[in-house]
C-alpha positions in Angstrom: 0.0 0.0 0.0 1.2 3.5 -0.6 2.0 5.5 2.5 1.1 9.1 3.3 4.3 9.4 5.3 6.4 9.0 2.1 6.9 11.7 -0.5 3.7 12.4 -2.3 5.2 12.6 -5.7 5.3 9.1 -7.3 8.4 7.1 -8.1 8.9 6.6 -11.8 9.4 2.8 -12.5 11.0 1.6 -15.7 11.0 -2.1 -16.6 13.7 -2.9 -19.1 13.8 -6.7 -18.7 16.0 -9.2 -16.9 15.3 -12.1 -14.6 13.1 -10.0 -12.3 10.1 -10.1 -14.8 10.8 -13.3 -16.6 8.3 -16.2 -17.1 8.9 -19.7 -18.3 8.4 -20.6 -22.0 9.1 -23.6 -24.2 12.5 -21.9 -25.1 13.4 -21.1 -21.6 12.8 -17.9 -19.5 11.6 -14.9 -21.5 10.7 -11.4 -20.3 7.0 -10.9 -19.4 4.9 -8.2 -20.9 2.6 -7.7 -17.8 5.2 -7.0 -15.2 3.8 -3.7 -13.8 0.6 -5.3 -12.6 2.3 -8.3 -11.2 4.9 -6.2 -9.4 2.3 -4.0 -7.8 0.2 -7.0 -6.7 3.2 -8.4 -5.0 3.5 -5.2 -3.0 -0.2 -5.0 -2.0 0.4 -5.6 1.7 3.7 -3.6 1.9 4.1 0.1 2.6 5.7 1.8 -0.4 5.7 5.1 -2.2 3.2 5.7 -5.1 4.4 4.2 -8.4 4.0 5.4 -11.9 5.2 3.1 -14.7 7.1 4.8 -17.5 8.0 3.6 -21.0 11.8 3.4 -20.9 11.8 3.7 -24.7 14.6 1.2 -24.9 12.4 -1.3 -26.9 10.8 -4.5 -25.7 12.1 -6.0 -22.4 15.3 -7.8 -23.0 17.9 -9.9 -21.1 20.8 -7.8 -19.8 23.3 -9.7 -22.0 21.8 -7.7 -24.9 22.3 -4.3 -23.4 24.3 -1.8 -25.5 25.7 1.7 -24.8 22.8 3.1 -26.9 20.5 1.7 -24.2 22.2 3.7 -21.5 21.7 6.9 -23.4 18.1 6.3 -24.2 17.4 5.4 -20.6 19.1 8.6 -19.4 17.2 10.7 -21.9 13.8 9.3 -20.6 14.7 9.9 -17.0 16.0 13.4 -17.6 12.8 14.3 -19.6 10.6 13.2 -16.7 12.7 14.3 -13.8 10.5 17.2 -12.8 7.4 14.9 -12.3 8.9 12.3 -9.9 10.6 12.0 -6.6 13.0 9.5 -8.0 13.3 6.6 -10.4 13.7 2.8 -10.1 15.0 0.9 -13.1 14.4 -2.9 -13.2 17.1 -4.5 -15.2 18.9 -7.8 -15.6 21.8 -8.5 -13.2 24.6 -9.4 -15.7 25.1 -5.9 -16.9 23.3 -4.0 -14.1 26.5 -2.5 -12.7 27.5 -1.3 -16.1 24.1 0.5 -16.6 24.2 1.9 -13.1 27.7 3.2 -13.6 26.8 4.7 -16.9 23.8 6.5 -15.5 25.9 8.0 -12.7 27.9 9.9 -15.3 25.2 10.6 -17.8 22.9 11.9 -15.1 25.5 13.6 -12.9 23.6 16.9 -12.7 20.2 15.2 -11.8 19.0 16.4 -8.4 17.0 13.2 -7.5 17.8 9.6 -6.9 17.9 6.9 -9.6 18.1 3.3 -8.4 18.8 0.2 -10.5 17.8 -3.2 -9.3 17.0 -6.7 -10.5 16.5 -10.2 -9.0 18.2 -13.6 -8.8 14.9 -15.4 -9.4 11.8 -14.2 -11.2 9.0 -12.5 -9.4 6.5 -14.9 -8.0 8.8 -17.9 -7.9 9.7 -19.6 -4.6 12.6 -17.8 -2.8 12.5 -14.9 -5.3 14.1 -11.7 -4.1 12.3 -9.6 -6.7 9.7 -8.1 -4.4 12.2 -7.2 -1.6 14.6 -5.6 -4.1 11.9 -3.6 -5.7 10.5 -2.5 -2.4 14.0 -1.4 -1.2 14.5 0.4 -4.5 11.3 2.3 -4.2 12.2 3.5 -0.7 15.7 4.5 -1.7 14.3 6.4 -4.7 11.8 8.3 -2.4 14.4 9.2 0.2 15.4 12.9 0.7 18.8 11.7 1.9 19.7 10.4 -1.6 20.3 12.1 -4.9 22.7 9.6 -6.4 22.5 6.7 -8.8 22.4 3.6 -6.5 22.2 -0.1 -7.0 19.8 -2.0 -4.6 20.3 -5.7 -4.1 20.0 -8.1 -1.1 19.0 -5.4 1.4 21.8 -3.1 0.5 21.9 0.2 -1.3 25.3 0.5 -3.0 26.7 3.5 -5.0 26.1 2.1 -8.5 29.6 3.1 -9.8 31.2 1.2 -7.0 29.3 -2.0 -7.5 30.4 -5.1 -9.5 29.0 -8.5 -10.1 32.3 -9.9 -11.1 33.3 -11.5 -7.8 29.9 -11.8 -6.1 28.4 -14.9 -4.4 25.3 -16.8 -5.6 23.1 -15.2 -3.0 24.9 -11.9 -2.9 26.0 -11.3 -6.4 27.1 -7.7 -6.1 30.1 -6.4 -4.2 31.4 -3.0 -3.5 35.0 -3.7 -2.5 36.2 -0.1 -2.1 33.1 1.6 -0.6 30.7 0.7 2.1 26.9 0.5 1.4 25.1 3.8 1.4 22.2 2.2 3.3 20.7 -1.1 4.4 17.1 -2.0 4.2 14.8 -4.1 6.3 11.3 -2.6 5.7 13.0 0.8 6.4 16.2 2.4 5.2 19.1 2.7 7.6 21.5 5.3 6.2 25.2 4.9 6.8 27.5 7.8 7.4 29.1 7.7 4.0 30.3 10.9 2.3 28.2 11.9 -0.7 29.5 11.8 -4.2 31.2 15.0 -5.3 29.1 17.5 -7.2 31.4 18.2 -10.1 30.2 20.1 -13.2 30.6 17.7 -16.0 30.4 18.4 -19.8 27.3 17.5 -21.7 27.2 14.5 -24.1 27.3 15.3 -27.8 27.4 11.8 -29.3 26.3 8.3 -28.4 28.5 6.1 -30.5 31.9 6.0 -28.6 33.5 2.5 -28.6 35.5 1.3 -25.6 37.2 -2.0 -25.8 38.2 -4.0 -22.7 41.0 -6.6 -22.6 42.6 -8.5 -19.8 46.4 -8.6 -19.4 47.7 -12.1 -19.4 51.0 -13.9 -19.7 52.0 -13.8 -23.4 49.8 -10.8 -24.4 51.3 -9.2 -27.5 51.6 -5.7 -28.7 50.0 -7.0 -31.9 46.9 -7.8 -29.9 46.6 -4.2 -28.7 47.1 -2.9 -32.3 44.4 -5.2 -33.5 42.0 -3.9 -31.0 42.9 -0.3 -32.0 42.5 -1.2 -35.7 39.0 -2.6 -34.9 37.8 1.0 -34.5 38.0 1.3 -30.7 38.1 4.9 -29.4 39.7 3.8 -26.1 41.1 0.6 -24.7 40.7 -0.4 -21.1 43.2 -3.0 -19.8 42.4 -5.2 -16.8 45.9 -5.2 -15.4 47.8 -7.4 -13.0 47.2 -6.6 -9.4 50.7 -5.4 -8.6 53.0 -4.9 -11.6 50.2 -3.8 -14.0 51.6 -5.3 -17.3 54.7 -6.6 -19.1 56.8 -3.4 -18.9 59.9 -5.3 -20.1 58.2 -6.3 -23.3 59.5 -3.6 -25.7 56.9 -4.3 -28.4 54.0 -4.2 -25.9 55.2 -0.9 -24.6 55.7 0.4 -28.1 52.1 -0.6 -29.0 50.8 1.5 -26.1 53.0 4.4 -27.2 51.8 4.2 -30.8 48.1 4.0 -29.8 48.2 6.9 -27.4 50.3 9.0 -29.8 47.3 8.9 -32.2 45.0 10.2 -29.5 43.4 6.9 -28.4 43.2 6.5 -24.6 44.7 3.4 -23.0 43.8 3.0 -19.4 44.1 0.3 -16.7 42.2 -1.0 -13.7 43.1 -3.9 -11.5 42.1 -7.5 -12.1 41.9 -7.9 -8.3 38.5 -6.6 -6.9 40.4 -5.2 -3.9 43.3 -3.9 -6.0 44.2 -0.4 -7.3 46.3 0.7 -10.2 49.0 3.2 -9.3 51.6 3.3 -12.1 55.2 3.6 -11.0 54.8 1.7 -7.7 56.7 -1.1 -9.4 59.5 -0.3 -11.8 58.0 -2.7 -14.3 55.0 -0.4 -14.8 57.0 2.8 -15.3 57.6 2.2 -19.1 53.9 1.7 -19.5 53.2 5.0 -17.9 55.8 6.7 -20.0 54.2 5.2 -23.1 50.9 6.9 -22.1 49.0 4.3 -20.1 46.8 5.9 -17.4 45.8 4.3 -14.2 42.2 4.0 -12.9 43.1 3.8 -9.2 40.5 1.6 -7.5 37.6 1.9 -10.0 35.7 -1.2 -10.9 35.9 -2.2 -14.5 32.2 -1.3 -14.9 32.9 2.3 -13.7 36.1 2.7 -15.7 34.5 1.5 -19.0 31.4 3.6 -18.7 33.4 6.6 -17.6 35.6 6.4 -20.7 32.5 6.0 -22.8 31.0 9.1 -21.2 34.1 11.2 -21.6 34.4 10.2 -25.3 30.7 11.0 -25.9 31.2 14.4 -24.2 34.0 15.0 -26.8 36.5 15.9 -24.2 40.0 16.5 -25.6 42.6 13.7 -25.1 44.6 15.5 -22.5 41.5 16.4 -20.5 40.3 12.8 -20.7 43.5 11.5 -19.2 43.1 14.0 -16.4 39.4 13.4 -15.7 39.7 9.6 -15.9 42.0 9.6 -12.9 39.8 12.1 -11.0 36.9 11.4 -8.6 33.9 12.7 -10.5 30.9 10.9 -9.0 32.3 8.9 -6.1 33.7 6.2 -8.4 37.2 6.1 -7.0 39.0 6.8 -3.8 41.0 10.1 -4.0 44.7 9.8 -3.1 
């Protein structure tokens, strides 16, 4: 039931697909087309803010494996267009790329003055042991809170800063981790806010394009400079390396270093984040990484790969100059990294 104690303006709910709203079919689980009614019925005996369902304008509901950067931009456009009508927004989304979408929205909606919460579920709504109703309820409360004006990710009773969350090393019942930042709040029918500093309010440039291409590649024993050049030649506008936890990459490999130098000399950004979820990339700590830094590689500190990739995408879409991108990538714009 809606509560008069909560904000009177409704929460804008956007269903994009994912496990949350899926139903069985002869071909396996598929997104349902009647999710809004089913979701509100599941909340019938729970106190929650008023809900108004919006068309996300991202097409029919899809599994999150089919998400593209164009989806992030369309979702951000719809939220921005309707911002004045709602206390906040909840985006229902598949979990595989949920942290990517949440991170992207944190940059694309940096100037928004109300909360946006992304959430999903491990099991479809209505199935035994499904977490869909609880996650949606927590998301609604987080989106209605006057304590919050960030993009958050709600899952398993926790509200995480979206650009600090990752599914990469999560557990089956707690798939999302936030290795470098504590939860913003926890939820058990009510929100308990933690004493976490808010994300900085930095004026960010507007987006002018939507077609930036960021490639991501792990560093591994035997990786070749030719591999980096092939990624560049594929048309990538930036390359994000998932680097070794300590030494970053093969700094003694002259051709690998030369490949980075060639790519960055042509104005293509090459950046690195750690393969270790608790790691942080600080070039020059080990001498082996110094040649990589001298060749133009930039470090992403303790950003998740989701935050780093979407941050590069945003900066490229804002048509920021190369030198400015290398500066902003290593700066804390929306709480996505720990300042040194």
